[in-house]
C-alpha positions in Angstrom: 97.1 45.6 24.2 97.1 42.6 21.8 96.8 38.9 22.6 100.6 38.5 22.5 101.1 41.1 25.3 102.1 44.0 23.1 100.9 47.5 23.8 102.1 50.3 21.5 105.0 48.2 20.4 106.3 47.6 24.0 106.3 44.1 25.5 104.5 44.0 28.8 103.7 41.3 31.3 100.6 40.8 33.3 100.6 39.5 36.9 97.6 38.9 39.2 98.0 42.3 41.0 98.1 44.2 37.6 95.0 42.3 36.4 93.2 43.1 39.6 94.0 46.8 39.3 92.8 46.8 35.6 89.5 45.1 36.6 89.0 47.6 39.4 89.5 50.5 36.9 87.1 48.8 34.6 84.4 48.4 37.3 84.9 52.0 38.4 84.5 53.1 34.8 81.2 51.0 34.5 79.8 52.8 37.6 80.7 56.2 36.2 79.1 55.3 32.9 75.9 54.2 34.6 75.7 57.4 36.6 76.3 59.5 33.4 73.7 57.4 31.6 71.1 58.2 34.2 72.1 61.8 34.3 71.7 62.1 30.5 68.4 60.4 30.6 67.2 62.9 33.2 68.5 65.8 31.0 66.6 64.3 28.0 63.4 64.1 30.0 63.9 67.7 31.2 64.6 68.9 27.6 61.4 67.1 26.5 59.4 68.8 29.4 60.9 72.2 28.3 59.5 71.4 24.8 62.8 71.2 23.0 62.1 69.6 19.7 62.8 65.9 19.6 64.9 66.5 16.5 67.2 68.7 18.5 67.5 66.2 21.4 68.5 63.6 18.9 71.1 65.8 17.2 72.5 66.8 20.6 72.8 63.3 22.0 73.3 61.1 19.0 70.2 59.0 20.0 67.5 58.0 17.6 64.0 59.2 18.0 62.9 55.8 19.2 65.6 55.9 21.9 64.6 59.4 23.0 60.9 58.3 23.1 61.8 55.3 25.2 63.8 57.4 27.7 61.0 60.0 27.9 58.3 57.4 28.4 60.3 55.5 31.0 60.3 58.6 33.2 56.5 59.1 33.0 54.3 57.7 35.7 52.3 54.7 34.6 48.6 55.7 34.3 47.5 52.0 34.5 49.2 51.5 37.8 47.0 51.2 40.9 46.8 54.4 43.0 49.0 54.4 46.0 46.9 54.5 49.3 
């Protein structure tokens, strides 16, 4: 939709209820996206643990090597952390 209210050549109007529905759909999409992002990060860490080459992980995900390293390292326990009693 453009700023003038046109979507695919059709004039549409926006009321409060329609706007609320669109916002709700957007928020639901954000929640799904976050869930899938976490699921993909877990899959990347599993692939790394299974010794899949980082090059292959990058090709499969479209992530850079730096992004993959960051995801893998984020899932590792911090060795500098104090031991839990």
